[in-house]
C-alpha positions as CSV (number, residue, x, y, z in Angstrom):
1,M,85.2,-24.0,59.2
2,V,85.5,-25.2,55.7
3,T,83.4,-28.2,54.7
4,R,83.6,-30.2,51.5
5,A,80.5,-30.9,49.4
6,D,80.7,-34.6,50.1
7,D,80.5,-34.0,53.8
8,R,77.1,-32.3,53.4
9,R,75.5,-35.2,51.6
10,S,73.1,-37.4,53.5
11,P,74.1,-41.1,54.1
12,V,71.1,-42.2,51.9
13,S,72.4,-40.2,48.8
14,T,75.9,-41.6,49.4
15,L,74.6,-45.1,49.5
16,A,72.4,-44.5,46.3
17,R,75.5,-43.1,44.5
18,W,77.6,-46.2,45.4
19,C,74.7,-48.5,44.3
20,R,74.5,-46.8,41.0
21,R,78.3,-47.1,40.5
22,L,78.1,-50.8,41.5
23,I,75.3,-51.5,39.0
24,A,77.0,-49.5,36.2
25,G,80.2,-51.5,36.9
26,L,78.4,-54.8,36.9
27,L,76.7,-53.9,33.6
28,L,80.0,-52.8,32.1
29,A,81.6,-56.1,33.2
30,A,78.8,-58.1,31.7
31,V,79.0,-56.3,28.4
32,L,82.7,-56.8,28.3
33,V,82.4,-60.6,29.1
34,V,79.7,-61.2,26.5
35,G,81.4,-59.0,23.9
36,G,84.8,-60.6,24.5
37,T,83.3,-64.1,24.3
38,A,81.5,-63.2,21.0
39,V,84.7,-61.8,19.5
40,R,86.7,-64.9,20.5
41,V,84.1,-67.3,19.1
42,W,84.1,-65.3,15.9
43,Q,87.9,-65.5,15.7
44,V,88.1,-69.2,16.4
45,A,85.3,-70.0,13.9
46,R,87.5,-68.6,11.1
47,I,90.4,-71.0,11.9
48,D,90.6,-73.7,9.3
49,D,92.5,-76.6,10.9
50,W,93.9,-79.2,8.6
51,T,96.0,-81.2,11.0
52,T,95.6,-85.0,10.7
53,A,93.1,-86.7,12.9
54,D,91.9,-90.2,13.7
55,A,88.4,-89.5,12.5
56,I,86.3,-86.7,11.1
57,V,83.1,-86.4,13.1
58,V,80.1,-84.9,11.4
59,L,77.4,-83.7,13.9
60,G,73.9,-84.3,12.8
61,A,71.4,-81.7,11.8
62,A,67.9,-81.9,10.5
63,Q,67.1,-84.5,7.9
64,Y,63.8,-84.8,6.0
65,S,62.9,-88.5,5.4
66,G,66.4,-89.4,4.6
67,T,67.4,-86.2,2.8
68,P,69.9,-84.0,4.7
69,S,69.0,-80.4,5.4
70,P,71.2,-77.6,3.8
71,V,73.1,-77.2,7.2
72,F,73.8,-81.0,7.3
73,E,74.9,-80.9,3.6
74,A,77.3,-78.1,4.4
75,R,78.8,-80.1,7.3
76,L,79.1,-83.1,5.0
77,E,80.7,-81.0,2.3
78,Q,83.3,-79.8,4.9
79,A,83.9,-83.4,5.9
80,R,84.4,-84.3,2.2
81,K,87.0,-81.5,1.9
82,L,88.9,-82.7,4.9
83,Y,88.8,-86.3,3.7
84,E,90.0,-85.4,0.2
85,N,92.9,-83.4,1.8
86,G,94.0,-86.4,3.8
87,V,93.0,-85.1,7.3
88,S,91.6,-88.6,8.0
89,D,90.5,-91.7,6.2
90,T,87.5,-92.2,8.5
91,I,84.3,-90.1,8.6
92,V,81.8,-90.7,11.4
93,T,78.3,-89.3,11.1
94,V,76.2,-89.0,14.3
95,G,72.8,-87.8,15.0
96,G,69.6,-88.3,16.9
97,K,66.1,-89.4,16.0
98,Q,62.9,-87.7,17.0
99,E,59.7,-89.6,17.6
100,G,58.0,-90.2,14.2
101,D,61.3,-89.9,12.2
102,L,62.0,-92.8,9.8
103,F,65.8,-92.2,10.0
104,T,68.3,-91.0,12.4
105,E,70.6,-88.2,11.1
106,A,73.6,-90.4,10.5
107,P,72.4,-92.9,7.8
108,P,71.2,-90.2,5.3
109,A,74.7,-88.8,5.5
110,G,76.2,-92.1,4.7
111,T,74.0,-92.5,1.6
112,T,74.2,-89.0,0.1
113,S,77.0,-86.6,-0.2
114,S,79.6,-88.4,1.8
115,R,79.0,-91.6,-0.1
116,R,79.5,-89.8,-3.4
117,A,82.5,-88.0,-2.2
118,C,84.1,-90.8,-0.2
119,P,83.1,-94.1,-1.8
120,R,85.5,-96.1,0.4
121,M,83.9,-94.8,3.6
122,P,82.3,-97.8,5.4
123,S,78.6,-97.6,6.1
124,W,77.9,-98.0,9.8
125,R,74.7,-98.6,11.7
126,S,74.1,-98.0,15.3
127,R,72.5,-100.7,17.4
128,R,69.4,-98.6,17.9
129,D,69.1,-97.6,14.3
130,P,66.7,-99.8,12.4
131,T,67.5,-98.4,9.0
132,P,69.6,-100.6,6.7
133,S,73.2,-99.6,5.9
């Protein structure tokens, strides 16, 4: 009688082999999902969209006593470029306020780069923002 090598393995070793395959497959799937997502984010981040919009929204970043951080300045600079190229005639700056901050993130934006770049931009103040506009 001829027996195959698989027939001589114990059920425990067969189960262990299938568990290893399952774990390897799950790890491979996880790597592919994370890698694929990273590649897609990288691709989309390089798209420069200049279609017209109702408003340009600048998300807040750190500000230091009314002076925008370099990241916030870069966002404001991009908003300025969009504004100058006619994407929108409205720029909205938004941001939060931590305990102890003198300003939210939005008013410093309205008084620095965006004000110099877009002098016709209205200065808005939120209801919870005590800083003058």
